[in-house]
ZAMARGU-4260 file (C-alpha; in steps of 0.2 Angstrom, whole numbers, plus 5000, padded with zeros to 4 digits):
<rodrens>
0) 5600/5537/5143 | 5612/5543/5157 | 5620/5528/5167 | 5625/5532/5185 | 5642/5528/5191
5) 5642/5512/5201 | 5652/5498/5208 | 5646/5481/5205 | 5652/5464/5210 | 5642/5451/5198
10) 5643/5435/5206 | 5635/5420/5199 | 5629/5405/5209 | 5646/5397/5208 | 5654/5412/5214
15) 5662/5414/5196 | 5662/5432/5188 | 5652/5433/5171 | 5653/5446/5157 | 5636/5454/5154
20) 5631/5465/5138 | 5622/5481/5142 | 5606/5475/5137 | 5608/5460/5150 | 5615/5470/5162
25) 5599/5482/5162 | 5588/5467/5163 | 5598/5460/5177 | 5598/5476/5186 | 5580/5477/5186
30) 5578/5460/5192 | 5592/5459/5205 | 5592/5446/5217 | 5603/5445/5232 | 5599/5427/5237
35) 5610/5412/5239 | 5604/5394/5241 | 5608/5385/5258 | 5622/5375/5250 | 5630/5392/5243
40) 5628/5400/5259 | 5636/5387/5270 | 5650/5387/5258 | 5653/5406/5260 | 5652/5405/5278
45) 5663/5391/5280 | 5676/5394/5266 | 5672/5412/5262 | 5670/5419/5245 | 5683/5416/5232
50) 5690/5433/5230 | 5703/5427/5218 | 5690/5423/5206 | 5681/5439/5208 | 5683/5456/5197
55) 5678/5472/5202 | 5671/5483/5189 | 5673/5502/5189 | 5663/5514/5179 | 5646/5513/5170
60) 5636/5499/5162 | 5645/5492/5148 | 5662/5499/5152 | 5677/5494/5145 | 5689/5481/5152
65) 5701/5496/5157 | 5692/5498/5172 | 5693/5480/5177 | 5706/5477/5192 | 5708/5458/5195
70) 5709/5453/5212 | 5722/5441/5212 | 5733/5454/5214 | 5725/5458/5232 | 5735/5448/5244
75) 5727/5443/5261 | 5717/5428/5269 | 5699/5425/5264 | 5685/5428/5277 | 5683/5412/5286
80) 5669/5408/5301 | 5678/5401/5317 | 5664/5392/5328 | 5678/5391/5342 | 5677/5411/5344
85) 5662/5411/5355 | 5668/5399/5366 | 5684/5410/5369 | 5672/5423/5378 | 5672/5420/5396
90) 5653/5423/5402 | 5654/5424/5421 | 5640/5430/5435 | 5626/5429/5422 | 5619/5412/5430
95) 5622/5418/5449 | 5614/5435/5443 | 5599/5427/5435 | 5597/5415/5450 | 5598/5428/5463
100) 5585/5439/5453 | 5573/5425/5451 | 5574/5421/5470 | 5572/5440/5474 | 5556/5440/5462
105) 5549/5424/5470 | 5551/5431/5487 | 5543/5447/5482 | 5529/5436/5474 | 5527/5427/5490
110) 5526/5441/5501 | 5513/5450/5491 | 5503/5435/5490 | 5504/5433/5508 | 5497/5451/5511
115) 5483/5448/5498 | 5478/5432/5507 | 5478/5441/5524 | 5467/5455/5517 | 5455/5441/5509
120) 5454/5432/5526 | 5450/5448/5534 | 5437/5453/5522 | 5429/5436/5524 | 5428/5437/5542
125) 5421/5454/5542 | 5408/5449/5529 | 5403/5433/5539 | 5403/5444/5555 | 5392/5458/5547
130) 5380/5445/5540 | 5377/5436/5557 | 5375/5453/5566 | 5362/5458/5552 | 5353/5443/5553
135) 5351/5443/5572 | 5345/5461/5572 | 5332/5457/5558 | 5326/5442/5569 | 5325/5453/5586
140) 5316/5467/5576 | 5302/5455/5570 | 5302/5446/5586 | 5308/5429/5579 | 5324/5428/5588
145) 5331/5429/5606 | 5342/5442/5615 | 5351/5443/5629 | 5344/5454/5642 | 5350/5462/5658
150) 5336/5472/5665 | 5345/5482/5678 | 5359/5486/5667 | 5347/5492/5654 | 5338/5502/5665
155) 5354/5512/5671 | 5358/5515/5654 | 5340/5522/5649 | 5342/5534/5664 | 5359/5539/5658
160) 5352/5544/5640 | 5338/5552/5649 | 5349/5562/5661 | 5360/5567/5646 | 5346/5574/5636
165) 5340/5584/5651 | 5357/5591/5655 | 5359/5595/5637 | 5344/5607/5639 | 5351/5614/5654
170) 5367/5617/5645 | 5358/5626/5630 | 5346/5637/5642 | 5363/5643/5652 | 5372/5648/5636
175) 5356/5658/5630 | 5355/5666/5647 | 5375/5671/5645 | 5372/5678/5629 | 5358/5688/5634
180) 5366/5695/5651 | 5381/5698/5641 | 5371/5710/5629 | 5363/5718/5644 | 5379/5721/5653
185) 5387/5729/5638 | 5371/5740/5636 | 5373/5745/5654 | 5391/5750/5651 | 5387/5761/5636
190) 5373/5769/5645 | 5384/5772/5660 | 5397/5781/5649 | 5383/5791/5640 | 5376/5797/5657
195) 5395/5801/5663 | 5396/5812/5646 | 5380/5821/5649 | 5384/5825/5667 | 5399/5835/5660
200) 5390/5844/5647 | 5374/5848/5657 | 5378/5858/5672 | 5360/5859/5677 | 5359/5840/5678
205) 5375/5835/5683 | 5370/5828/5699 | 5357/5817/5692 | 5366/5811/5678 | 5381/5807/5689
210) 5371/5797/5700 | 5364/5786/5686 | 5381/5785/5679 | 5388/5778/5695 | 5373/5765/5696
215) 5376/5758/5678 | 5393/5757/5682 | 5390/5747/5697 | 5378/5735/5689 | 5390/5733/5675
220) 5403/5728/5687 | 5392/5717/5696 | 5386/5710/5680 | 5403/5705/5674 | 5406/5696/5691
225) 5390/5687/5688 | 5395/5682/5670 | 5410/5675/5677 | 5400/5664/5688 | 5389/5659/5674
230) 5403/5654/5663 | 5411/5643/5676 | 5394/5634/5677 | 5392/5632/5659 | 5409/5625/5656
235) 5408/5613/5670 | 5391/5606/5664 | 5398/5606/5647 | 5412/5595/5653 | 5402/5584/5662
240) 5390/5581/5648 | 5400/5581/5632 | 5415/5572/5639 | 5411/5562/5655 | 5393/5556/5649
245) 5398/5554/5631 | 5414/5543/5636 | 5403/5532/5645 | 5390/5531/5632 | 5404/5526/5619
250) 5408/5512/5630 | 5389/5507/5631 | 5388/5506/5612 | 5404/5495/5611 | 5394/5484/5624
255) 5378/5483/5614 | 5387/5479/5598 | 5396/5465/5608 | 5379/5459/5615 | 5372/5458/5597
260) 5387/5447/5591 | 5386/5437/5606 | 5368/5433/5602 | 5371/5431/5583 | 5385/5418/5587
265) 5374/5409/5601 | 5360/5407/5589 | 5372/5400/5575 | 5379/5387/5589 | 5361/5382/5593
270) 5355/5380/5575 | 5370/5369/5571 | 5367/5359/5587 | 5350/5355/5581 | 5355/5348/5565
275) 5363/5331/5561 | 5379/5325/5569 | 5390/5319/5556 | 5408/5322/5554 | 5407/5339/5544
280) 5393/5347/5556 | 5404/5341/5572 | 5420/5351/5564 | 5407/5366/5561 | 5400/5364/5578
285) 5417/5365/5586 | 5422/5382/5577 | 5405/5389/5581 | 5408/5384/5599 | 5425/5393/5599
290) 5419/5409/5591 | 5404/5408/5604 | 5416/5408/5618 | 5425/5422/5611 | 5412/5433/5609
295) 5405/5429/5626 | 5421/5434/5634 | 5420/5451/5624 | 5403/5453/5630 | 5406/5450/5648
300) 5421/5461/5649 | 5412/5476/5641 | 5397/5473/5652 | 5409/5474/5667 | 5416/5490/5660
305) 5399/5498/5658 | 5395/5494/5675 | 5411/5502/5683 | 5409/5518/5672 | 5390/5520/5677
310) 5395/5519/5695 | 5409/5531/5694 | 5398/5543/5682 | 5385/5544/5695 | 5397/5549/5710
315) 5406/5562/5698 | 5389/5568/5693 | 5383/5572/5711 | 5399/5579/5717 | 5401/5591/5700
320) 5383/5596/5700 | 5381/5599/5719 | 5396/5612/5718 | 5390/5621/5701 | 5371/5621/5706
325) 5376/5630/5724 | 5387/5643/5714 | 5373/5647/5702 | 5361/5649/5716 | 5372/5660/5727
330) 5379/5670/5713 | 5361/5674/5706 | 5354/5679/5722 | 5368/5691/5727 | 5368/5699/5711
335) 5348/5703/5711 | 5350/5708/5729 | 5362/5720/5724 | 5375/5713/5737 | 5391/5714/5729
340) 5402/5709/5744 | 5393/5692/5744 | 5394/5691/5725 | 5413/5692/5725 | 5414/5681/5742
345) 5403/5668/5731 | 5418/5668/5717 | 5431/5667/5730 | 5423/5652/5739 | 5424/5642/5721
350) 5441/5648/5716 | 5434/5658/5702 | 5446/5672/5695 | 5439/5685/5683 | 5450/5692/5670
355) 5451/5711/5670 | 5443/5721/5657 | 5454/5719/5640 | 5464/5706/5646 | 5460/5697/5629
360) 5467/5711/5620 | 5486/5711/5616 | 5496/5725/5624 | 5503/5740/5615 | 5521/5732/5615
365) 5514/5716/5606 | 5503/5727/5593 | 5510/5727/5576
</rodrens>
């Protein structure tokens, strides 16, 4: 059996060395336990191991005494534990840094907590307001609740909605007329070019083809002028319908929502007023009275805005449509009467400038 070369410091419980036979060393090597009792551990930590009584064995198990080196010949102090060593290390700034980090984290926690509370409060108010408005809406639909009615204003609002629907129909038909007329003008332009080409290639029919070519070109020119007038009409009506009227209708929607909220909080206040008048109920009544006043002011403010916008919209509508209807009539009449001079005069009257043919195309300098 080969024995590996090892260095072993056999130490008994008292720190003394011992002499082990080969069998005993094998048995103790298999059961080697490096554990010290509390008393021996304290002794080693305080006074250190007794190196003067410790021998170092070099060689294999059961080696001769020639490899034993007595440690009494080694000079030097024993290892000792100094409890005052840790006290000599100055520890500065740790307490202040810890205090600063703890205060910063507390401020951050308070900030995040404040934001969460604000969001929770907003969601709570929104949910309560939605519940009250939904309850009021259902009550009105089933005829169980009362609502604030302004007969004159609601009649004006209904007239506006009906007018918008009719103007949208006019706008849709005017756009269809523009598309169809544009196709006709393009066809006349192509037909005039064909007649002009045939007049050059058919000597026997040169005059006839030439007259028709000139007529189609004149019709095409007048058609382009009429298209300019119709496009101006369509653009003005589109602005009136989809911008001016739509802006007023958006204000009306805000007014109707404010009316619903006002009636919801009014019904809530009336319900609380009919109940018992104890301390808790009085506090709730005061809160409901404050909310009622807030929504009442909002309702009256938006009602005033709607009245003003309806008035200005009516004036603007009359002014715009008077001009546009006169333009449309004069342009159509002049075109189908074949009066080119009157058609051009109509466009000048309404300050309509036509784009020359090919104005939308880039010049040859701008082409890639």
